[in-house]
C-alpha positions, 0 to 999 in steps of 0.5 A: 107543408115543408118549411123552416119552422118555430122555435127556429129563428127565420122570417119564412118560418114566421110566415109559415106558422101563420098559414098554417094557422089560417089553413087549419081555420079553414077546416084542412088537417096540415103536418109540417116538415122542417129541415131542422128539430122544432115544433114541426111534426117531422124533420128531414135534414135539408139540403140534400138530394137524398132528402128530396127522394126521402120527401117525395117517398113521404108525399105519398101520403098527403093530398097536397104539398106546399113548399116554402121554397128559398135557395138557402133552404135546398141549395148550398151556396158551393154546390156545383150545377149537378147537385142543384139539378138533382134537387130540381128532379127530386121536385119534379119526382114530388110533382108526380106524387102529389099536388105540389105547390111552390111558394117562391120566396126568391129565386135566382133567374140566372141560368142557362137554357141547359142548366135550367131545363130541368128546373123548368120541367119541374116548375112547369110539372108543380100544380101551381108557383104562388108569388106575392108581387105581380112584378115577380108573376111577370118574372116568372112568366117571361124569364122562366117561361111558366104558363100565365095559369101556373103563376098565381099571385097571392097577398103576402098578408093574406094570412096574417093576424094582428098580435097586439090590440095596444095603441101607439100610446100604450106601445111606446109606453110599454116599450119605454119610448118617448110620447111625443117624439118622431118615433122611426123603427127599423126591425127585423133580421140585421143583415147587409141586405136589409140596409138598416145603416142606410136609414141611420145615415139618412137619420144623421142628417135631420135637423134639430126640430124648431119646437118639440122633442127631436126625433128617433131611430130605433133599429130593432133586431139580431142576426140570425145566424152567426155568420162572421160577414153578418156579425161584422156588419152588425159591429159596424152598424152598431158603431154608426149607430153609436155615433149618430145622436137620436139613434138606439140599437135595441139588439136582441131576438124579438118575439112576434108579440114584441115585433108588433109592438114595435110597429105600433109604437112607431110613426114610421117603419123604415125598410131601405133594402138593398135587394128582396122580393117582398116583406112581411114587415110592410105587411105587418106595418099595413095590418097595424096600420103603420106607414112604411118608408121603403126602397123601390126594389122587388115588389115592395113598391107594389106592396107599399103603394097604399100605405107607404113611401117608396124612394128610389136612392139615399137622397129621397131617403133622408128627404122622406124621413125629414117630411116624416119628421117635420124638419129640415134637412142638412146638405151632405158636406163633400171633400175631394169630390166624395161624401166623407160619412161621419164627418159632421160627427167628427168636426162636432167632437173636436169644435173648440179644441186648440189645434197647433197651427201647421206652418203651411196651409195645405193638409199633408198627403199621406200614403197608407203604409204598404202593409195596410194596402196589401190587405185583401180578402181571403181568396177562395179560388174555383175548382176549376181545370181545362182537364175535366177529370183534374176539375172533379178531384179539384171539387172533391178536395175542396168539399172535404177540406171546406169544414176546415178551411172556411172557418180560418178564412172567415176569421181572416176576412173579419181581421182585415175588415177591422184593420181597414175599417179602424184605419179609414176612421183614423183617416177620417180624423186626421183630415178632419183635424187638418180641415180644422187647423187650415181653416183657424189659421190665424185665428189660435188667439180667439180660439184661446180666448174662447176656451179660457173664457169657457174654462 
């Protein structure tokens, strides 16, 4: 089996461990090859066209090779068409030397007929292509042109086993969670496409219950890699959670046993992904009997059909969480025709403050400073040219210099995002203060009296 493998932190690696265990229980002799030093038997640096030749050479000694395929494992993002085609040629060579099973966790369907020809050739010559949902099976047949008998559907959780037998009450006691409160859990590696920020914003709209403890939301996990964009997203998520009462971030890597403990402790597992093919978390929730709330992307609707609620947008997400908690849903307040995120929190913070009443009850229009408006992310031009020789030379220069340029560009992008976020937060606070001042025009004396009485 070719896959990331523990202790390397990777969702596909965790999936592979369970499949290897299931194969061994069935009597197979399984060895694992991973791209990084790990508990696997073999290590081969991926991605690289040369490593694909080495993999094809190794495969001659095995009856079957299972590849846990994800584009990030076999392709660098900055690669052009030629290296990608070389990798697919390596898969075709691999398929000619052994029984090859490609387990597609994700694949990019976008490709021209010419560039996709070698990919289709490699996929057609594999012994089988395995996916987890009927939606992806149909896309492989319709968009990749694979024969229907070539694409197999395997249940995502077919190899999964529960790693805890604790009841919900026992799991909450182990994790230190409130025993009687409605508990929502969003768990996994923290990345923008997971949409945990959507869960926090939806949770922030839940009203207080008529009786009993208020609901709680726990976001559990950490970034998988120290990528600047992912770290920035995690910081933004943490700030959003800090200003959302009842929400809490439990940041850190979660062991497999602890992972199941969190799922067992939850009333609902909330997974508002922005895009994904299928989710191991949904399968683990089904295994442990915990209902899910998921967005209708990829094959999640199919996965959650028997034990969860599937939502189409943020409004339905908030409604589903409110229904699960048994509370009312506060309406979204609008200003200037658009949603103002965090406005309720800002209003609450300034409530009771004595504010000067402006001479005119009209907010002052402000333009952002020119220097701020000019801020933008670092441009990274593609190495293109009308002259093919120049384009090739530019690609060589780009690849040579990326190790020096990318860290600087990533740092600049992080700085730009931070400044923009801070300016936006200040704008929101100023708008809230102005709105409060305008609404209280002529009523400053009662507010002073109330404040003095409270004092």
